[in-house]
SEGURO-22644 format. One record per residue (C-alpha): chain; residue number from 0; residue in one letter; x, y, z. Coordinates in Angstrom, 3 decimals, decimal comma, m for minus. Layout:
N
PT/A/NUM/A/X/Y/Z;
...
***
This chain:
250
PT/A/0/M/49,765/50,347/m11,008;
PT/A/1/L/50,735/49,602/m7,445;
PT/A/2/S/54,132/50,647/m6,105;
PT/A/3/P/56,638/47,916/m5,150;
PT/A/4/S/55,956/48,466/m1,438;
PT/A/5/A/52,203/48,293/m2,005;
PT/A/6/R/52,551/45,057/m3,991;
PT/A/7/K/54,589/43,534/m1,174;
PT/A/8/T/52,093/44,667/1,464;
PT/A/9/R/49,253/43,150/m0,551;
PT/A/10/A/51,119/39,853/m0,941;
PT/A/11/Q/51,882/39,661/2,771;
PT/A/12/W/48,234/40,358/3,631;
PT/A/13/E/47,230/37,529/1,304;
PT/A/14/Y/49,823/35,217/2,874;
PT/A/15/H/48,446/35,756/6,379;
PT/A/16/N/44,756/35,969/5,557;
PT/A/17/R/44,523/33,167/3,010;
PT/A/18/F/47,458/30,764/3,334;
PT/A/19/L/48,001/30,856/7,095;
PT/A/20/A/44,306/31,335/7,816;
PT/A/21/S/43,576/28,131/5,883;
PT/A/22/G/45,483/26,076/8,445;
PT/A/23/A/48,227/25,078/5,992;
PT/A/24/R/51,781/25,566/7,222;
PT/A/25/L/55,359/25,676/6,011;
PT/A/26/R/57,349/22,738/7,323;
PT/A/27/F/61,020/23,753/7,482;
PT/A/28/R/63,091/26,779/8,359;
PT/A/29/S/64,404/28,973/5,582;
PT/A/30/H/68,040/28,446/4,575;
PT/A/31/S/71,039/30,761/4,469;
PT/A/32/A/74,007/30,317/2,196;
PT/A/33/H/76,751/28,254/3,829;
PT/A/34/G/79,958/30,038/2,870;
PT/A/35/R/82,162/27,063/2,063;
PT/A/36/P/85,289/27,897/0,042;
PT/A/37/F/85,016/27,977/m3,735;
PT/A/38/T/88,175/25,984/m4,407;
PT/A/39/A/90,604/26,063/m7,311;
PT/A/40/G/89,307/22,659/m8,360;
PT/A/41/M/85,742/23,962/m8,477;
PT/A/42/E/86,906/26,975/m10,436;
PT/A/43/Y/88,564/24,636/m12,935;
PT/A/44/V/85,346/22,663/m13,436;
PT/A/45/Y/83,438/25,907/m13,951;
PT/A/46/R/85,886/27,354/m16,478;
PT/A/47/T/86,146/24,058/m18,345;
PT/A/48/H/82,395/23,676/m18,779;
PT/A/49/K/81,214/27,286/m18,971;
PT/A/50/H/80,313/26,848/m22,648;
PT/A/51/D/79,594/23,135/m22,669;
PT/A/52/P/76,877/22,515/m25,308;
PT/A/53/R/74,967/20,344/m22,816;
PT/A/54/I/74,116/23,282/m20,545;
PT/A/55/G/72,171/26,524/m20,567;
PT/A/56/Y/72,157/29,274/m17,962;
PT/A/57/A/71,015/32,787/m17,168;
PT/A/58/V/72,235/35,196/m14,486;
PT/A/59/K/69,975/38,190/m13,924;
PT/A/60/N/70,032/41,271/m11,723;
PT/A/61/L/66,430/41,295/m10,535;
PT/A/62/A/66,545/44,963/m9,513;
PT/A/63/T/67,622/46,375/m12,871;
PT/A/64/G/66,354/43,581/m15,131;
PT/A/65/Q/69,815/43,263/m16,703;
PT/A/66/Y/71,121/39,873/m17,754;
PT/A/67/L/74,679/39,604/m16,461;
PT/A/68/A/75,374/36,329/m18,277;
PT/A/69/E/73,487/33,946/m20,505;
PT/A/70/F/74,355/30,875/m22,533;
PT/A/71/Q/71,723/28,951/m24,461;
PT/A/72/A/69,236/30,750/m22,231;
PT/A/73/D/66,299/30,131/m24,570;
PT/A/74/K/67,025/26,459/m25,151;
PT/A/75/L/64,285/24,139/m23,890;
PT/A/76/F/65,201/21,426/m21,407;
PT/A/77/L/63,109/18,689/m19,840;
PT/A/78/G/62,599/20,168/m16,393;
PT/A/79/G/62,353/17,204/m14,032;
PT/A/80/S/60,941/18,803/m10,881;
PT/A/81/M/61,778/22,372/m11,903;
PT/A/82/P/58,249/23,442/m12,939;
PT/A/83/K/56,627/22,697/m9,577;
PT/A/84/P/56,637/26,315/m8,275;
PT/A/85/A/55,405/27,578/m11,644;
PT/A/86/V/52,581/25,021/m11,629;
PT/A/87/A/51,631/26,315/m8,173;
PT/A/88/A/51,696/29,887/m9,481;
PT/A/89/V/49,362/28,982/m12,356;
PT/A/90/L/46,859/27,481/m9,909;
PT/A/91/L/47,079/30,507/m7,610;
PT/A/92/E/46,387/32,762/m10,581;
PT/A/93/K/43,472/30,627/m11,742;
PT/A/94/R/41,835/30,706/m8,305;
PT/A/95/R/42,789/34,344/m7,552;
PT/A/96/G/44,619/33,112/m4,476;
PT/A/97/N/41,569/31,388/m2,969;
PT/A/98/L/42,765/27,828/m2,440;
PT/A/99/T/41,691/25,157/0,009;
PT/A/100/R/43,871/24,104/2,899;
PT/A/101/D/44,864/20,922/1,042;
PT/A/102/E/45,756/22,871/m2,090;
PT/A/103/F/47,914/25,309/m0,127;
PT/A/104/Q/49,595/22,449/1,718;
PT/A/105/N/50,373/20,640/m1,515;
PT/A/106/I/52,087/23,769/m2,815;
PT/A/107/V/54,357/23,587/0,216;
PT/A/108/Y/55,006/19,871/m0,310;
PT/A/109/A/55,813/20,423/m4,003;
PT/A/110/C/58,231/23,284/m3,324;
PT/A/111/D/60,102/22,282/m0,178;
PT/A/112/Q/60,668/18,526/m0,585;
PT/A/113/S/59,649/18,321/m4,233;
PT/A/114/I/57,013/15,650/m3,572;
PT/A/115/N/55,786/14,285/m6,899;
PT/A/116/A/52,327/13,328/m5,629;
PT/A/117/S/51,719/16,973/m4,705;
PT/A/118/W/52,916/18,097/m8,123;
PT/A/119/Y/50,416/15,778/m9,824;
PT/A/120/Y/47,717/16,981/m7,404;
PT/A/121/L/48,321/20,596/m8,483;
PT/A/122/M/48,560/19,801/m12,202;
PT/A/123/A/45,196/18,032/m12,115;
PT/A/124/R/43,661/21,409/m11,257;
PT/A/125/I/45,025/23,459/m14,163;
PT/A/126/T/44,773/23,298/m17,957;
PT/A/127/P/46,951/24,369/m20,906;
PT/A/128/A/44,652/27,378/m21,290;
PT/A/129/D/45,411/28,409/m17,679;
PT/A/130/E/49,129/28,096/m18,409;
PT/A/131/Q/48,899/30,211/m21,575;
PT/A/132/Y/46,923/32,900/m19,748;
PT/A/133/F/49,509/32,989/m16,960;
PT/A/134/E/52,478/33,301/m19,341;
PT/A/135/Q/50,795/35,992/m21,428;
PT/A/136/K/49,570/38,030/m18,465;
PT/A/137/Y/53,005/38,174/m16,863;
PT/A/138/R/54,954/38,406/m20,120;
PT/A/139/L/56,860/35,204/m19,491;
PT/A/140/P/58,560/33,163/m22,230;
PT/A/141/N/56,195/30,771/m23,951;
PT/A/142/V/57,359/27,404/m22,621;
PT/A/143/Q/55,561/24,213/m21,667;
PT/A/144/I/55,059/24,308/m17,923;
PT/A/145/I/52,571/21,445/m17,788;
PT/A/146/N/54,388/19,341/m20,394;
PT/A/147/N/57,653/20,029/m18,529;
PT/A/148/W/59,848/21,865/m21,038;
PT/A/149/Q/61,366/25,143/m19,820;
PT/A/150/S/64,314/27,408/m20,543;
PT/A/151/P/66,791/29,150/m18,240;
PT/A/152/R/65,297/32,488/m19,266;
PT/A/153/F/61,814/31,385/m18,261;
PT/A/154/Y/62,850/30,683/m14,685;
PT/A/155/A/65,005/33,817/m14,408;
PT/A/156/E/61,938/35,808/m15,466;
PT/A/157/F/59,653/33,828/m13,144;
PT/A/158/Y/61,927/34,579/m10,195;
PT/A/159/E/61,944/38,263/m11,159;
PT/A/160/R/58,139/38,315/m11,018;
PT/A/161/C/58,160/36,607/m7,604;
PT/A/162/V/60,941/38,609/m5,933;
PT/A/163/N/59,498/41,927/m7,126;
PT/A/164/Y/55,941/40,898/m6,165;
PT/A/165/R/54,681/41,243/m9,727;
PT/A/166/L/52,381/38,209/m9,552;
PT/A/167/D/48,925/39,187/m8,382;
PT/A/168/Y/48,478/36,055/m6,267;
PT/A/169/G/50,690/33,933/m4,055;
PT/A/170/C/54,021/35,750/m4,247;
PT/A/171/E/54,792/35,621/m0,533;
PT/A/172/L/53,793/31,962/m0,272;
PT/A/173/L/55,890/30,969/m3,308;
PT/A/174/L/58,924/32,875/m2,048;
PT/A/175/E/58,709/31,421/1,447;
PT/A/176/A/58,072/27,878/0,197;
PT/A/177/M/61,058/28,031/m2,184;
PT/A/178/R/63,259/29,421/0,593;
PT/A/179/R/62,631/26,120/2,379;
PT/A/180/D/63,735/23,934/m0,543;
PT/A/181/Q/65,601/20,956/0,927;
PT/A/182/Y/67,940/20,393/m2,005;
PT/A/183/G/70,553/22,215/m4,050;
PT/A/184/L/74,317/22,634/m4,131;
PT/A/185/G/74,880/26,255/m5,145;
PT/A/186/R/74,111/27,793/m1,775;
PT/A/187/W/76,965/25,825/m0,189;
PT/A/188/V/79,673/27,927/m1,889;
PT/A/189/M/78,013/31,325/m1,647;
PT/A/190/P/78,911/33,744/1,169;
PT/A/191/A/77,313/33,009/4,527;
PT/A/192/S/76,221/36,662/4,627;
PT/A/193/I/73,457/35,722/2,158;
PT/A/194/T/70,520/35,024/4,448;
PT/A/195/Y/67,721/35,442/1,880;
PT/A/196/I/68,059/32,637/m0,649;
PT/A/197/G/65,740/30,107/m2,243;
PT/A/198/G/65,171/28,190/m5,422;
PT/A/199/K/64,301/24,894/m7,069;
PT/A/200/T/66,165/21,876/m8,397;
PT/A/201/G/65,202/19,187/m10,873;
PT/A/202/N/66,566/15,869/m12,052;
PT/A/203/Y/65,309/13,031/m14,176;
PT/A/204/G/67,440/10,612/m16,174;
PT/A/205/E/69,989/12,611/m18,153;
PT/A/206/W/68,591/15,975/m16,954;
PT/A/207/D/69,940/17,837/m13,881;
PT/A/208/H/69,114/21,448/m13,016;
PT/A/209/E/69,493/24,013/m10,271;
PT/A/210/S/68,241/27,549/m9,779;
PT/A/211/L/68,483/30,175/m7,058;
PT/A/212/F/67,178/33,638/m6,220;
PT/A/213/F/68,881/35,621/m3,473;
PT/A/214/Y/69,895/39,016/m2,131;
PT/A/215/Y/73,607/39,833/m2,119;
PT/A/216/R/74,635/43,238/m0,738;
PT/A/217/N/70,999/44,348/m0,921;
PT/A/218/T/70,665/43,468/m4,610;
PT/A/219/P/68,422/40,605/m5,765;
PT/A/220/Y/69,787/38,126/m8,316;
PT/A/221/A/68,718/34,923/m10,021;
PT/A/222/I/70,981/32,159/m11,329;
PT/A/223/V/69,324/29,424/m13,373;
PT/A/224/L/71,215/26,400/m14,728;
PT/A/225/Y/69,762/23,618/m16,873;
PT/A/226/T/71,782/20,614/m18,088;
PT/A/227/R/71,288/17,489/m20,165;
PT/A/228/G/73,341/14,511/m21,333;
PT/A/229/N/74,242/13,348/m17,804;
PT/A/230/F/76,338/16,479/m17,335;
PT/A/231/A/76,158/16,417/m13,549;
PT/A/232/G/77,724/13,142/m12,492;
PT/A/233/G/79,419/14,701/m9,457;
PT/A/234/N/79,456/18,212/m8,032;
PT/A/235/Q/79,286/19,933/m11,415;
PT/A/236/L/76,070/21,743/m10,541;
PT/A/237/G/77,613/23,240/m7,416;
PT/A/238/C/80,751/24,244/m9,308;
PT/A/239/M/78,739/25,906/m12,060;
PT/A/240/M/76,382/27,735/m9,699;
PT/A/241/G/79,275/28,912/m7,540;
PT/A/242/G/81,303/29,983/m10,559;
PT/A/243/L/78,425/31,975/m12,030;
PT/A/244/F/77,918/33,696/m8,684;
PT/A/245/W/81,572/34,574/m8,155;
PT/A/246/E/82,099/35,812/m11,704;
PT/A/247/Y/78,903/37,784/m12,222;
PT/A/248/C/77,255/38,641/m8,889;
PT/A/249/R/80,150/39,212/m6,522;
***
């Protein structure tokens, strides 16, 4: 088995010699956290809803593999746009990283501005058998990526595979594309010292979700939050993501 540094070197070689060499490009700069105050009012929302039956979450230390917090972490939720990076990962695995320029570019479009047409473009190129192979190979929870039902644990584990370069294909591209995600509320109330941060959001009807991976004081973490029942009518997602960070990662 390759060492962590060797896996990262391999992924970066692939990024330059396949993704960039194809002519596809990332479109936005990567984000930092913004460092806005986590107010008493936000803390109240977090404490009030920490065990709301409409939500599920997982907080994981990606260096040790330890779950720092979880609530209904194996519950399945309709993902909205959440599965787009995982769909891209399944295609990268299927093709052993050898994608066309248009396929690479549609991965970027699906991850950074969550463009639905690009998501459908990618899904048309994979099958349920490809999904099952991907989940089994990387020991991920058995969810329905294509049919759009995931759990908080699935995405915490997916982020662990990406951040630690455990996927054989596309890790650097997936990480960089998700660092350019144009949406999300959690990063606003995390310390501005966090310069490496990325993730994915999803919403559709009653379903609203947010997830992040980041380094804080040189330790990688993931926070994944799924909700249903029109839980997030205001800034509840930001309050929950900030609360989970301040209680378990700080």
